[in-house]
KOLLO-238198 format. One record per residue: residue number from 1; residue in three letters; z, x, y of N, C-alpha, C in turn. Coordinates in steps of 0.05 Angstrom, whole numbers, plus 5000, padded with zeros to 4 digits. Layout:
// KOLLO-238198
ATOM,n,res,nzz,nxx,nyy,cazz,caxx,cayy,czz,cxx,cyy
ATOM,NUM,ALA,Z,X,Y,Z,X,Y,Z,X,Y
...
END
This chain:
// KOLLO-238198
ATOM,n,res,nzz,nxx,nyy,cazz,caxx,cayy,czz,cxx,cyy
ATOM,1,MET,0483,1058,0994,0497,1042,0974,0509,1061,0953
ATOM,2,ASP,0534,1059,0948,0548,1078,0930,0558,1064,0905
ATOM,3,ALA,0546,1072,0882,0553,1059,0857,0583,1061,0851
ATOM,4,GLU,0596,1084,0857,0624,1087,0851,0642,1067,0866
ATOM,5,GLU,0634,1060,0891,0649,1040,0906,0649,1013,0891
ATOM,6,TYR,0625,1006,0881,0623,0981,0866,0636,0982,0839
ATOM,7,ARG,0636,1005,0826,0648,1008,0800,0679,1008,0802
ATOM,8,SER,0690,1012,0826,0719,1011,0829,0729,0983,0839
ATOM,9,VAL,0711,0964,0841,0718,0937,0850,0737,0924,0830
ATOM,10,THR,0758,0912,0841,0778,0897,0824,0783,0869,0833
ATOM,11,SER,0768,0860,0854,0771,0832,0863,0745,0822,0876
ATOM,12,MET,0742,0796,0876,0719,0784,0888,0718,0790,0918
ATOM,13,ARG,0741,0789,0931,0741,0795,0960,0732,0823,0966
ATOM,14,GLN,0740,0842,0949,0732,0870,0953,0701,0872,0950
ATOM,15,MET,0691,0859,0930,0662,0859,0925,0647,0847,0949
ATOM,16,GLU,0657,0824,0959,0644,0811,0982,0644,0829,1006
ATOM,17,GLY,0667,0844,1010,0668,0862,1033,0648,0884,1032
ATOM,18,LEU,0644,0895,1008,0624,0917,1004,0596,0907,1010
ATOM,19,VAL,0590,0883,1000,0563,0872,1004,0559,0865,1033
ATOM,20,GLU,0579,0853,1046,0576,0847,1074,0572,0872,1091
ATOM,21,ARG,0587,0893,1085,0584,0918,1100,0556,0929,1096
ATOM,22,GLU,0546,0927,1072,0519,0938,1066,0497,0922,1081
ATOM,23,ILE,0500,0896,1081,0480,0879,1096,0481,0886,1125
ATOM,24,LEU,0504,0887,1137,0507,0892,1166,0497,0921,1173
ATOM,25,ARG,0501,0939,1155,0491,0967,1159,0461,0967,1159
ATOM,26,ARG,0448,0952,1142,0419,0953,1139,0404,0935,1159
ATOM,27,SER,0417,0914,1168,0403,0892,1183,0416,0888,1211
ATOM,28,PRO,0402,0894,1232,0413,0888,1259,0414,0858,1265
ATOM,29,SER,0399,0842,1250,0400,0813,1254,0392,0800,1227
ATOM,30,ALA,0396,0774,1226,0389,0759,1201,0359,0761,1196
ATOM,31,ARG,0343,0762,1217,0314,0763,1214,0305,0790,1201
ATOM,32,ASP,0322,0811,1204,0315,0837,1193,0325,0840,1164
ATOM,33,PHE,0339,0821,1153,0350,0822,1126,0328,0823,1106
ATOM,34,ASN,0329,0843,1088,0308,0845,1067,0322,0842,1040
ATOM,35,PRO,0325,0817,1030,0339,0812,1005,0327,0826,0981
ATOM,36,SER,0300,0828,0981,0287,0841,0958,0294,0871,0956
ATOM,37,GLN,0296,0884,0979,0303,0913,0979,0333,0916,0971
ATOM,38,LEU,0350,0898,0982,0378,0899,0975,0382,0895,0945
ATOM,39,ALA,0368,0876,0933,0370,0870,0904,0360,0894,0888
ATOM,40,LEU,0337,0906,0896,0326,0929,0882,0346,0953,0883
ATOM,41,ASP,0356,0958,0906,0375,0981,0909,0400,0976,0893
ATOM,42,PHE,0410,0951,0892,0434,0944,0877,0429,0948,0847
ATOM,43,GLU,0407,0937,0837,0401,0940,0809,0397,0969,0800
ATOM,44,ASN,0387,0986,0818,0383,1014,0812,0408,1030,0811
ATOM,45,LEU,0431,1018,0817,0457,1032,0816,0465,1037,0787
ATOM,46,GLY,0454,1022,0768,0461,1027,0740,0458,1002,0723
ATOM,47,ASP,0463,1005,0697,0460,0983,0678,0480,0960,0682
ATOM,48,ASP,0502,0966,0695,0523,0945,0699,0518,0929,0724
ATOM,49,PHE,0495,0932,0737,0489,0919,0762,0465,0900,0758
ATOM,50,SER,0468,0875,0766,0446,0856,0763,0445,0837,0787
ATOM,51,THR,0421,0825,0790,0417,0807,0812,0402,0782,0802
ATOM,52,ARG,0404,0761,0818,0389,0737,0812,0382,0725,0839
ATOM,53,HIS,0357,0718,0842,0347,0707,0867,0338,0678,0861
ATOM,54,ILE,0347,0659,0878,0340,0631,0874,0329,0621,0900
ATOM,55,GLU,0302,0616,0900,0289,0605,0924,0298,0577,0929
ATOM,56,GLY,0308,0572,0953,0316,0545,0961,0340,0534,0946
ATOM,57,GLY,0355,0551,0933,0378,0542,0917,0404,0538,0931
ATOM,58,GLY,0405,0544,0957,0430,0542,0971,0431,0516,0988
ATOM,59,SER,0454,0514,1002,0457,0490,1020,0435,0491,1041
ATOM,60,ASP,0426,0468,1050,0404,0466,1069,0379,0481,1060
ATOM,61,ASP,0375,0482,1034,0351,0494,1022,0348,0524,1029
ATOM,62,ARG,0371,0537,1036,0370,0566,1040,0365,0580,1013
ATOM,63,ASN,0355,0604,1015,0351,0621,0991,0378,0632,0983
ATOM,64,VAL,0381,0640,0958,0406,0651,0947,0401,0677,0933
ATOM,65,LEU,0418,0696,0938,0417,0721,0923,0445,0726,0912
ATOM,66,ARG,0446,0730,0885,0472,0736,0872,0471,0765,0863
ATOM,67,LEU,0492,0780,0871,0495,0808,0863,0519,0810,0845
ATOM,68,THR,0516,0821,0821,0538,0822,0801,0541,0850,0791
ATOM,69,VAL,0567,0858,0789,0574,0883,0776,0593,0877,0753
ATOM,70,ASP,0588,0888,0730,0604,0884,0706,0622,0908,0703
ATOM,71,ASN,0647,0905,0710,0667,0928,0709,0686,0925,0685
ATOM,72,ARG,0679,0909,0665,0697,0904,0643,0704,0930,0629
ATOM,73,ASP,0685,0948,0626,0690,0974,0612,0709,0992,0627
ATOM,74,ARG,0710,0988,0653,0727,1005,0670,0755,0994,0674
ATOM,75,LEU,0759,0969,0668,0785,0956,0672,0800,0953,0646
ATOM,76,ILE,0795,0969,0627,0809,0968,0601,0838,0974,0606
ATOM,77,GLY,0855,0958,0594,0884,0961,0596,0896,0943,0618
ATOM,78,LEU,0879,0933,0636,0889,0915,0656,0887,0886,0645
ATOM,79,VAL,0909,0872,0645,0909,0844,0636,0906,0826,0660
ATOM,80,PRO,0885,0810,0661,0882,0793,0684,0903,0771,0685
ATOM,81,ALA,0911,0764,0710,0929,0742,0714,0915,0716,0707
ATOM,82,PRO,0930,0695,0700,0917,0669,0694,0899,0661,0718
ATOM,83,GLY,0874,0655,0712,0855,0647,0733,0843,0672,0747
ATOM,84,GLY,0851,0696,0738,0841,0720,0750,0814,0728,0739
ATOM,85,SER,0803,0750,0749,0777,0759,0741,0777,0771,0713
ATOM,86,ASN,0755,0770,0700,0751,0783,0674,0738,0810,0676
ATOM,87,GLY,0734,0819,0701,0722,0845,0706,0693,0843,0714
ATOM,88,VAL,0682,0819,0716,0655,0814,0725,0657,0802,0753
ATOM,89,PHE,0645,0815,0773,0647,0807,0801,0620,0801,0812
ATOM,90,THR,0618,0777,0824,0592,0768,0836,0597,0760,0865
ATOM,91,THR,0578,0769,0882,0577,0760,0909,0552,0743,0912
ATOM,92,ILE,0555,0720,0925,0533,0701,0929,0526,0701,0959
ATOM,93,ILE,0501,0706,0965,0491,0707,0992,0471,0684,0995
ATOM,94,SER,0475,0667,1015,0457,0646,1021,0444,0654,1048
ATOM,95,TYR,0418,0651,1050,0405,0661,1075,0379,0647,1081
ATOM,96,ASP,0372,0648,1106,0346,0640,1116,0340,0660,1139
ATOM,97,GLU,0319,0655,1154,0311,0674,1174,0330,0675,1198
ATOM,98,ASP,0348,0655,1200,0366,0654,1223,0395,0660,1216
ATOM,99,GLU,0403,0658,1191,0431,0661,1183,0434,0674,1156
ATOM,100,ILE,0456,0689,1153,0464,0700,1127,0492,0691,1122
ATOM,101,ILE,0497,0680,1099,0524,0669,1093,0534,0680,1067
ATOM,102,ILE,0558,0689,1066,0572,0697,1041,0586,0672,1031
ATOM,103,ILE,0581,0665,1006,0594,0642,0994,0619,0653,0980
ATOM,104,GLU,0642,0647,0990,0667,0656,0979,0677,0638,0957
ATOM,105,ARG,0697,0647,0943,0709,0632,0921,0715,0603,0931
ATOM,106,GLY,0709,0583,0915,0713,0556,0923,0690,0544,0939
ATOM,107,GLY,0669,0559,0942,0645,0549,0956,0648,0550,0987
ATOM,108,ILE,0668,0565,0997,0672,0567,1025,0650,0585,1037
ATOM,109,GLU,0637,0575,1058,0615,0590,1070,0626,0607,1094
ATOM,110,ARG,0619,0633,1094,0627,0650,1116,0602,0663,1127
ATOM,111,TRP,0596,0656,1153,0572,0666,1166,0576,0695,1175
ATOM,112,LEU,0557,0712,1170,0558,0740,1179,0552,0740,1209
ATOM,113,LYS,0567,0757,1223,0563,0760,1252,0551,0787,1257
ATOM,114,PHE,0528,0786,1271,0514,0811,1278,0521,0818,1307
ATOM,115,ASP,0522,0844,1313,0528,0853,1340,0505,0847,1359
END
């Protein structure tokens, strides 16, 4: 996990892609996913990184992990478009022992596919 990659994020989709890549790199299957370790490693990237875990807070009572990076200090001078980001990017992961889902903007669920 590379802090500079996350510190250079400028869109929700970019953040989601980094998190998805990290999950797939660490976990050969949904059963191997270790959300506690992912959260700990993410928080250890620096003060601008935070997580929130919600037991049973997702659809179908799945657990939820929110990973957030606050890049407002790094995006100085960029004016967001109306409805655009303020520099804080969050990826929401909904999971159980059989599935891992990235919740995209608008609540759209995208299931991760393992090889």
